[in-house]
C-alpha positions in Angstrom: 113.3 24.6 231.8 116.5 24.4 229.4 115.5 25.4 226.3 117.0 25.9 222.5 116.0 29.0 220.4 114.8 28.1 217.5 114.1 31.2 215.5 114.4 34.6 216.5 112.3 37.3 218.7 111.5 40.5 219.1 111.7 42.5 221.6 113.8 42.0 225.6 112.5 39.5 228.3 112.8 40.8 232.3 114.6 43.3 230.3 117.3 41.4 227.8 116.7 40.2 224.5 116.0 37.0 223.7 119.2 35.0 223.0 119.6 34.4 219.0 118.7 30.9 217.1 120.2 28.3 218.4 121.4 29.3 221.7 119.9 28.4 225.3 117.9 29.7 227.6 116.7 28.4 231.2 113.1 29.8 230.9 109.7 28.4 233.7 108.8 25.4 233.5 105.4 26.9 231.8 107.3 29.1 229.8 109.4 27.0 228.3 106.5 24.7 227.2 105.0 26.9 225.7 107.7 28.2 223.2 108.0 24.3 222.6 104.4 23.7 221.4 104.8 26.7 219.7 107.7 26.2 217.5 109.6 28.9 219.0 112.0 26.2 220.7 113.4 23.2 221.3 114.0 22.1 224.6 117.4 20.1 225.2 117.9 17.4 227.3 119.3 18.1 230.8 122.4 15.3 231.6 122.8 13.4 234.4 126.2 14.9 235.6 128.7 11.9 236.6 131.5 11.1 239.1 134.8 9.2 238.1 135.0 6.5 240.7 138.8 5.0 240.6 138.6 0.8 240.5 138.6 -1.4 242.9 142.6 -3.2 243.3 142.4 -6.1 242.5 142.3 -9.0 245.2 145.4 -11.8 243.9 145.0 -14.8 246.5 148.4 -14.6 248.9 148.2 -18.6 248.2 149.6 -17.4 244.7 150.9 -15.1 245.2 154.6 -17.3 246.8 154.2 -19.5 243.8 155.9 -17.5 241.4 158.3 -18.6 238.9 161.0 -16.7 237.9 161.2 -17.0 233.5 164.4 -19.2 231.9 165.8 -16.3 229.5 166.2 -18.8 225.9 169.5 -18.3 225.3 171.5 -19.7 221.7 174.0 -21.4 221.0 176.7 -20.2 218.7 179.3 -22.5 217.3 182.6 -20.7 217.7 185.1 -21.1 215.1 
């Protein structure tokens, strides 16, 4: 369980100093729950890993593919003097 420390804890845990307030630490579920219940830490929501996928290509109807009409260019008539 990941928890974010809310207060400073003196001493060490497994031979290492406790994380400072605001830092995140991975603990066993039981130890993390105890710290959260006592107000020393708060649980950190685990975010699911997102994977990107390419969009499906648009499918064209073959009958429509040949029916395209070229666009006409608009021209302005100019008076010549």
